[in-house]
C-alpha positions as CSV (number, residue, x, y, z in Angstrom):
1,X,-14.7,-80.7,8.1
2,X,-18.5,-79.1,10.6
3,X,-19.8,-75.9,10.0
4,X,-21.4,-74.4,13.6
5,X,-23.9,-71.6,13.4
6,X,-25.2,-69.6,16.4
7,X,-28.7,-71.1,17.8
8,X,-32.1,-69.6,16.5
9,X,-31.9,-68.2,19.1
10,X,-28.5,-66.6,19.6
11,X,-29.0,-65.0,16.5
12,X,-32.3,-63.5,17.1
13,X,-30.0,-62.3,20.1
14,X,-27.7,-60.6,18.2
15,X,-30.0,-59.5,15.5
16,X,-32.2,-58.1,18.3
17,X,-29.8,-56.0,19.8
18,X,-26.5,-55.2,17.0
19,X,-27.6,-55.4,13.2
20,X,-25.1,-55.2,11.3
21,X,-25.3,-53.0,8.1
22,X,-22.6,-53.3,5.2
23,X,-20.0,-55.8,5.1
24,X,-16.3,-54.0,5.9
25,X,-14.4,-56.5,8.2
26,X,-13.6,-60.0,8.8
27,X,-12.3,-61.6,12.5
28,X,-10.8,-64.9,12.4
29,X,-10.3,-66.8,15.7
30,X,-8.2,-69.1,16.3
31,X,-7.0,-71.5,20.1
32,X,-3.5,-69.4,21.1
33,X,-1.6,-73.2,21.5
34,X,-2.8,-76.7,19.8
35,X,-1.2,-79.6,19.1
36,X,0.0,-81.1,16.3
37,X,-2.5,-83.2,14.1
38,X,-5.2,-82.2,16.5
39,X,-8.1,-80.8,15.3
40,X,-8.8,-77.4,16.1
41,X,-12.1,-74.9,14.9
42,X,-11.4,-71.3,13.3
43,X,-14.4,-68.8,14.1
44,X,-15.1,-66.0,11.7
45,X,-17.0,-63.3,12.0
46,X,-18.6,-60.9,9.8
47,X,-18.6,-57.2,10.3
48,X,-19.8,-53.1,9.5
49,X,-17.5,-50.4,10.5
50,X,-19.1,-50.5,14.0
51,X,-17.7,-53.9,14.4
52,X,-21.5,-55.2,14.6
53,X,-22.2,-58.6,12.9
54,X,-23.3,-57.9,9.6
55,X,-26.9,-59.0,8.3
56,X,-27.7,-60.4,5.2
57,X,-24.5,-61.4,3.7
58,X,-25.7,-64.2,1.4
59,X,-23.0,-65.6,1.1
60,X,-19.5,-67.5,1.5
61,X,-16.5,-66.7,3.0
62,X,-12.9,-68.0,2.1
63,X,-10.0,-68.8,4.8
64,X,-7.0,-69.3,3.8
65,X,-5.1,-72.6,6.2
66,X,-1.8,-72.9,4.0
67,X,0.1,-74.8,6.0
68,X,-3.3,-76.9,7.7
69,X,-5.8,-79.6,6.6
70,X,-7.1,-78.5,4.3
71,X,-5.5,-75.4,2.9
72,X,-8.6,-73.4,2.2
73,X,-12.0,-73.4,3.5
74,X,-15.4,-71.7,2.7
75,X,-17.9,-70.8,4.8
76,X,-21.5,-69.8,4.0
77,X,-24.2,-67.4,4.7
78,X,-27.6,-67.3,4.9
79,X,-29.7,-63.6,4.1
80,X,-30.9,-62.6,6.9
81,X,-28.6,-63.7,9.7
82,X,-25.9,-62.4,11.0
83,X,-21.9,-63.1,9.4
84,X,-21.5,-65.0,12.5
85,X,-19.9,-69.5,12.4
86,X,-17.1,-71.6,13.8
87,X,-15.5,-74.1,11.5
88,X,-14.2,-77.4,13.1
89,X,-11.8,-79.8,12.3
90,X,-8.1,-77.9,11.1
91,X,-4.6,-79.7,11.9
92,X,-1.3,-78.2,11.6
93,X,1.2,-81.8,11.5
94,X,3.9,-79.5,11.6
95,X,5.4,-77.6,14.9
96,X,5.8,-73.2,15.2
97,X,3.7,-70.6,14.7
98,X,1.3,-70.3,12.1
99,X,-1.8,-67.8,11.6
100,X,-5.2,-67.7,8.8
101,X,-6.2,-65.3,6.8
102,X,-9.0,-64.0,5.2
103,X,-9.0,-61.8,1.7
104,X,-12.8,-60.1,2.2
105,X,-13.5,-56.5,-0.6
106,X,-9.8,-56.3,-1.2
107,X,-8.2,-56.2,2.1
108,X,-6.0,-59.3,3.8
109,X,-7.4,-59.7,7.5
110,X,-5.4,-62.1,9.6
111,X,-6.1,-64.2,12.3
112,X,-4.7,-64.3,15.7
113,X,-1.9,-66.8,16.2
114,X,-1.3,-70.1,17.0
115,X,1.7,-71.9,18.8
116,X,1.6,-76.2,17.6
117,X,3.6,-78.5,19.4
118,X,4.8,-81.9,19.7
119,X,3.7,-81.6,23.5
120,X,1.2,-80.3,25.2
121,X,1.0,-77.3,25.9
122,X,-0.9,-75.7,28.6
123,X,-4.2,-74.2,27.2
124,X,-4.6,-70.3,27.3
125,X,-8.3,-69.3,27.1
126,X,-9.2,-65.6,26.7
127,X,-11.8,-64.0,28.4
128,X,-13.0,-60.5,29.1
129,X,-13.9,-59.9,33.0
130,X,-15.0,-56.5,33.0
131,X,-18.4,-56.3,30.7
132,X,-21.7,-54.3,31.9
133,X,-25.4,-54.4,31.0
134,X,-28.2,-52.8,31.4
135,X,-28.1,-54.2,35.2
136,X,-25.7,-51.5,35.8
137,X,-27.7,-48.7,35.8
138,X,-25.2,-46.8,33.9
139,X,-25.6,-46.0,30.4
140,X,-28.5,-47.7,29.9
141,X,-29.4,-46.1,26.5
142,X,-26.0,-47.8,25.5
143,X,-26.1,-50.9,27.1
144,X,-27.4,-54.3,26.0
145,X,-29.3,-57.5,27.7
146,X,-27.0,-60.2,29.6
147,X,-28.4,-62.3,27.0
148,X,-26.5,-60.3,24.9
149,X,-23.1,-59.8,27.0
150,X,-22.6,-64.1,26.8
151,X,-24.2,-64.6,23.3
152,X,-22.1,-61.8,21.7
153,X,-19.1,-63.1,24.1
154,X,-19.4,-66.9,22.7
155,X,-19.9,-66.1,19.2
156,X,-19.1,-62.6,18.0
157,X,-16.6,-61.2,20.0
158,X,-15.3,-65.5,20.1
159,X,-14.3,-65.9,24.1
160,X,-13.8,-68.9,26.0
161,X,-15.4,-66.7,29.6
162,X,-16.5,-63.6,30.5
163,X,-17.0,-62.1,33.0
164,X,-21.0,-59.4,33.7
165,X,-19.5,-57.6,36.4
166,X,-22.4,-55.3,37.2
167,X,-22.0,-52.0,39.5
168,X,-24.1,-52.7,42.4
169,X,-23.0,-49.7,44.4
170,X,-24.8,-46.0,44.9
171,X,-27.9,-47.9,44.9
172,X,-27.3,-49.8,41.6
173,X,-27.5,-53.4,43.3
174,X,-30.6,-55.1,44.5
175,X,-31.3,-58.4,45.6
176,X,-34.0,-58.4,41.8
177,X,-31.0,-57.7,39.8
178,X,-28.7,-60.1,41.7
179,X,-30.7,-63.2,41.2
180,X,-31.4,-62.4,37.4
181,X,-27.7,-62.4,37.0
182,X,-26.9,-65.3,38.9
183,X,-29.1,-67.0,37.7
184,X,-27.9,-66.2,33.8
185,X,-24.7,-66.7,34.0
186,X,-25.2,-70.0,35.6
187,X,-27.3,-70.7,33.0
188,X,-24.4,-69.4,30.3
189,X,-22.2,-71.6,32.0
190,X,-20.7,-74.8,29.9
191,X,-17.8,-76.5,31.3
192,X,-15.8,-77.2,28.2
193,X,-16.9,-74.7,26.0
194,X,-17.7,-71.7,27.6
195,X,-17.4,-69.8,31.1
196,X,-19.2,-67.6,32.8
197,X,-17.2,-65.9,35.8
198,X,-19.0,-64.9,38.9
199,X,-18.4,-61.4,39.0
200,X,-19.5,-57.8,40.7
201,X,-18.4,-54.2,40.6
202,X,-18.0,-52.5,44.5
203,X,-17.3,-48.8,43.9
204,X,-15.1,-47.1,46.2
205,X,-13.9,-43.5,47.0
206,X,-10.6,-42.4,46.2
207,X,-7.9,-43.6,48.5
208,X,-10.3,-46.4,50.2
209,X,-9.1,-48.6,47.7
210,X,-10.9,-47.2,44.5
211,X,-12.7,-49.4,41.2
212,X,-12.8,-52.9,42.5
213,X,-14.2,-56.1,41.0
214,X,-15.4,-59.1,42.9
215,X,-14.8,-61.9,41.3
216,X,-16.7,-65.5,43.4
217,X,-16.0,-69.2,42.7
218,X,-20.6,-68.9,43.2
219,X,-22.8,-66.8,42.8
220,X,-24.2,-66.1,47.2
221,X,-27.1,-65.3,48.2
222,X,-25.9,-61.6,48.2
223,X,-23.2,-59.1,46.9
224,X,-21.6,-57.0,49.6
225,X,-20.9,-53.3,49.4
226,X,-18.5,-50.6,51.4
227,X,-19.3,-47.3,49.5
228,X,-20.6,-45.2,52.1
229,X,-18.0,-46.1,54.9
230,X,-15.7,-49.1,53.8
231,X,-12.8,-50.2,52.2
232,X,-11.7,-53.1,49.8
233,X,-10.4,-54.3,52.8
234,X,-13.5,-54.5,54.5
235,X,-15.4,-55.8,51.7
236,X,-12.7,-59.0,51.6
237,X,-13.6,-59.5,55.5
238,X,-17.6,-59.4,55.3
239,X,-17.0,-61.8,51.9
240,X,-16.0,-64.5,54.2
241,X,-19.8,-64.7,55.7
242,X,-20.9,-65.6,52.2
243,X,-18.1,-67.6,50.6
244,X,-15.5,-69.9,51.5
245,X,-12.0,-69.2,51.7
246,X,-10.3,-69.1,48.0
247,X,-13.7,-68.5,46.8
248,X,-13.4,-64.9,46.6
249,X,-10.5,-62.0,45.4
250,X,-10.4,-58.2,44.5
251,X,-8.9,-56.6,41.8
252,X,-8.6,-53.0,41.1
253,X,-8.6,-51.1,37.9
254,X,-8.2,-47.6,37.0
255,X,-6.2,-46.9,39.9
256,X,-5.2,-44.1,38.2
257,X,-8.2,-42.7,37.9
258,X,-9.7,-39.0,39.2
259,X,-11.6,-38.8,42.4
260,X,-12.0,-43.0,42.9
261,X,-7.3,-43.4,42.7
262,X,-6.5,-46.1,43.8
263,X,-3.5,-46.2,46.0
264,X,-3.8,-49.3,48.0
265,X,-1.5,-48.4,51.7
266,X,-0.5,-51.5,54.0
267,X,-4.2,-50.4,56.0
268,X,-6.3,-51.4,53.1
269,X,-4.2,-53.9,51.4
270,X,-6.3,-57.0,51.9
271,X,-2.8,-58.9,51.2
272,X,-1.8,-61.0,47.9
273,X,-4.2,-63.8,48.1
274,X,-7.3,-61.6,48.1
275,X,-5.7,-59.0,45.8
276,X,-3.4,-61.4,43.0
277,X,-4.1,-58.8,40.2
278,X,-5.0,-55.7,39.3
279,X,-6.2,-54.9,35.8
280,X,-3.5,-52.8,34.0
281,X,-5.6,-51.6,31.3
282,X,-9.3,-51.3,30.0
283,X,-10.9,-49.5,27.5
284,X,-10.4,-46.3,30.0
285,X,-6.9,-46.4,29.7
286,X,-3.6,-47.4,30.7
287,X,-2.4,-47.4,33.9
288,X,0.8,-49.0,34.0
289,X,3.1,-46.2,34.6
290,X,2.4,-42.0,34.5
291,X,3.3,-40.9,31.3
292,X,2.1,-44.3,29.4
293,X,1.0,-43.8,26.1
294,X,-2.9,-44.5,26.3
295,X,-3.3,-42.8,30.1
296,X,-7.1,-42.6,31.5
297,X,-8.1,-38.6,30.0
298,X,-8.6,-37.3,33.6
299,X,-5.9,-38.8,36.1
300,X,-5.2,-38.7,39.4
301,X,-2.2,-37.0,40.2
302,X,-1.2,-39.6,43.6
303,X,0.9,-43.1,43.2
304,X,-1.3,-45.1,41.9
305,X,0.0,-46.2,38.8
306,X,0.2,-50.5,38.4
307,X,4.0,-49.5,39.2
308,X,3.6,-47.7,41.9
309,X,1.8,-51.0,43.7
310,X,4.8,-53.3,42.8
311,X,7.2,-51.1,44.1
312,X,5.4,-50.7,47.3
313,X,5.5,-54.5,47.6
314,X,2.3,-55.9,46.0
315,X,2.4,-58.9,44.6
316,X,-0.1,-58.2,41.3
317,X,-0.4,-60.2,38.3
318,X,-2.0,-58.5,35.0
319,X,-5.1,-59.0,33.7
320,X,-6.9,-56.7,31.1
321,X,-10.7,-56.3,29.6
322,X,-13.6,-53.8,28.3
323,X,-14.9,-52.2,31.1
324,X,-17.3,-51.7,27.7
325,X,-20.7,-49.9,28.8
326,X,-22.4,-51.0,25.3
327,X,-21.5,-54.6,26.1
328,X,-19.6,-55.4,24.0
329,X,-17.3,-58.3,25.4
330,X,-14.0,-58.4,24.1
331,X,-14.6,-55.9,21.5
332,X,-13.3,-52.7,20.2
333,X,-17.5,-51.2,19.9
334,X,-17.0,-47.8,18.6
335,X,-20.4,-46.8,19.8
336,X,-19.3,-46.3,23.8
337,X,-19.7,-42.9,26.2
338,X,-16.7,-40.6,24.9
339,X,-14.4,-41.6,27.9
340,X,-14.2,-45.4,27.2
341,X,-12.8,-44.7,24.0
342,X,-9.5,-46.6,24.5
343,X,-8.6,-50.4,22.5
344,X,-10.4,-53.0,24.6
345,X,-8.6,-55.2,26.8
346,X,-8.9,-59.4,27.1
347,X,-6.8,-61.5,29.6
348,X,-5.0,-64.6,28.9
349,X,-5.7,-67.7,31.4
350,X,-3.6,-70.5,31.2
351,X,-5.7,-73.3,32.5
352,X,-5.7,-76.8,31.9
353,X,-9.7,-76.8,31.4
354,X,-12.2,-74.3,30.9
355,X,-14.7,-74.1,33.6
356,X,-15.6,-71.5,35.5
357,X,-13.4,-73.5,38.2
358,X,-10.2,-73.1,36.4
359,X,-10.2,-69.8,34.9
360,X,-10.6,-68.5,38.7
361,X,-7.9,-70.2,39.8
362,X,-5.6,-69.5,36.8
363,X,-6.1,-65.6,37.7
364,X,-5.6,-66.3,41.5
365,X,-2.5,-67.8,40.7
366,X,-1.5,-65.1,38.5
367,X,-1.1,-68.0,35.9
368,X,-2.5,-65.0,33.2
369,X,-1.5,-62.2,31.1
370,X,-2.9,-59.0,29.7
371,X,-3.3,-57.5,26.6
372,X,-4.7,-55.2,23.9
373,X,-7.1,-54.9,20.9
374,X,-5.4,-58.7,19.9
375,X,-4.7,-62.2,21.3
376,X,-1.4,-61.6,21.5
377,X,0.7,-64.8,21.9
378,X,3.3,-64.4,25.1
379,X,5.3,-66.9,26.9
380,X,7.9,-65.6,29.1
381,X,10.7,-66.6,31.6
382,X,12.5,-65.1,34.2
383,X,15.5,-67.1,35.8
384,X,13.6,-70.6,34.2
385,X,10.5,-69.1,36.2
386,X,7.3,-68.3,34.6
387,X,5.0,-65.3,34.7
388,X,3.4,-64.6,37.5
389,X,5.5,-66.8,40.0
390,X,7.7,-65.6,43.2
391,X,10.7,-67.5,43.4
392,X,14.1,-66.9,46.2
393,X,17.4,-65.7,44.8
394,X,20.1,-65.6,47.2
395,X,22.8,-64.6,44.8
396,X,22.4,-61.1,43.8
397,X,25.2,-61.1,41.4
398,X,24.3,-64.1,39.5
399,X,23.0,-63.3,35.4
400,X,18.7,-63.5,35.2
401,X,18.3,-65.1,31.4
402,X,15.2,-64.0,30.4
403,X,13.5,-65.7,27.3
404,X,10.4,-63.8,25.3
405,X,8.1,-65.6,22.3
406,X,5.6,-63.5,21.0
407,X,2.5,-63.7,18.2
408,X,0.2,-60.9,17.3
409,X,-2.0,-61.1,14.2
410,X,-0.3,-57.5,13.2
411,X,3.5,-57.2,12.9
412,X,5.6,-56.9,16.5
413,X,6.7,-53.3,16.7
414,X,9.1,-53.3,20.3
415,X,9.5,-56.4,22.5
416,X,10.6,-54.3,26.3
417,X,11.8,-56.1,29.0
418,X,10.7,-53.8,32.7
419,X,13.0,-54.0,35.5
420,X,11.3,-52.4,38.9
421,X,9.6,-50.4,36.4
422,X,11.8,-49.1,34.1
423,X,12.6,-50.3,30.7
424,X,16.5,-52.2,30.6
425,X,16.2,-53.5,27.2
426,X,14.3,-52.8,23.7
427,X,14.4,-54.8,20.5
428,X,12.1,-53.9,17.5
429,X,10.3,-56.4,15.8
430,X,9.2,-55.9,12.2
431,X,7.2,-59.3,11.5
432,X,4.3,-61.0,13.2
433,X,6.1,-63.2,15.2
434,X,10.0,-63.3,17.5
435,X,11.7,-64.7,19.9
436,X,14.4,-63.6,21.6
437,X,16.6,-63.8,24.9
438,X,18.0,-61.5,27.4
439,X,20.8,-61.6,30.4
440,X,20.6,-59.3,32.4
441,X,24.0,-59.2,33.8
442,X,23.6,-56.5,36.6
443,X,24.3,-56.6,40.0
444,X,20.9,-56.1,41.6
445,X,23.0,-55.4,45.4
446,X,21.3,-52.3,46.1
447,X,18.6,-52.2,42.8
448,X,15.9,-53.9,45.4
449,X,13.2,-52.4,46.6
450,X,12.2,-53.7,50.1
451,X,8.6,-54.6,52.0
452,X,7.3,-56.0,54.9
453,X,5.6,-58.4,52.9
454,X,8.2,-59.8,50.0
455,X,11.6,-58.4,52.2
456,X,14.2,-57.7,49.6
457,X,12.5,-57.9,45.9
458,X,13.5,-57.1,42.2
459,X,10.5,-57.8,39.6
460,X,10.3,-58.3,35.9
461,X,7.9,-58.1,33.7
462,X,8.0,-57.5,29.7
463,X,5.9,-55.0,27.1
464,X,4.8,-56.3,23.5
465,X,3.5,-53.3,20.9
466,X,2.4,-54.4,17.4
467,X,1.6,-52.1,14.6
468,X,-1.9,-52.0,14.8
469,X,-1.5,-50.0,18.7
470,X,-2.4,-53.3,20.5
471,X,0.1,-54.6,23.8
472,X,0.4,-57.1,26.4
473,X,2.2,-57.1,29.4
474,X,3.1,-60.6,31.0
475,X,2.1,-61.0,34.7
476,X,5.6,-59.7,36.6
477,X,8.5,-62.5,38.5
478,X,9.4,-61.9,41.3
479,X,13.2,-62.3,42.4
480,X,13.2,-62.5,46.2
481,X,16.5,-61.4,46.8
482,X,16.6,-61.5,51.0
483,X,18.0,-64.1,53.6
């Protein structure tokens, strides 16, 4: 068993920008998928009441792994160093869903689940696609540095990848900031261990696309901003002057925000390749449907929810991020501005390897799903199709089988199957893991939507809710019912 700690420089970054107090919580993070007999790591962070890494623990934390070998590990922490580490070398020889646990200060803390199988399963890489640093010049009294963004993302939040998507509109971007962001991002990108995904946020007016993040395979010489006179489509029309085909895409977020509402009418829609996903949740709130339990504090009255966009025929997978303005990737930091007070969002990407390119293409291909607070394991197929796919379905009367496997750190309270924006089946939980199937035998004739982009179609996705308040949303599957 090998115990790895942050480097001296990384320790200094954590101590400088987020020194923690008395320990209150323990975070345990393991990979979401593994293979029987293959070693995997567990990442441990001891936190204070604000979610900051505690300093000066000067003792050991015992992690229980009853299904693993070894069955328990003890991780020691030195005084005056952030209590953050990774233990490498655990193995599980059985198949199934498993969790690790730690008893600390009279409480029991569970890891996220790991699904272990005999045959290789495409890995799930967790990340935060929406982090703001001091370079955004937005709440600079709360934001932290780019160094902290990447060090905290890799060690404190134990993420696989992070995007520092800083603001450029309204004079907040400059060539100097752009160079700092691109160089620092490239320095922290370490294929196979941690990926940094190039991105920036372009603000647009309501009705012009709202706020969008632009994700890229590489950093061009400078950004494209259309705040005063453009739309999300004109940004996508100008970016090919700086990036090649397939090297960027746009993602709308908090589409229901008053004044920055994100309806995407036909005249500004850049197409499904250039807008493959939507950010369904952030610490601003959930934009899934009107009346959802976690809305933004102020919402637009128009049809700008994610369900509205799907009903209009936009083929959008789901991602989620924090939109943090304290530069805490994927984290429940309790010192955000007052209007950014919901649970942190996370994005799970299915990819063959942990590289910038693989994460980018995983999101672009909708091989991803969204979650809040917890790294909820979610596997969904609809009529045999994986999440994010669009498949022909010429026989509208043929039944569709929906299969769901879900697991979480806390107990699952509901698994809901959504068709065309409406819940058609809801099953309770009561345990931290569940597997279920549902056959939808309704005749789709008359239920379809029609758009010039997809023709006649229906779509399905799954929503999971946990006792902690955490949720997950599978990217939709589209059944194309036209001839």
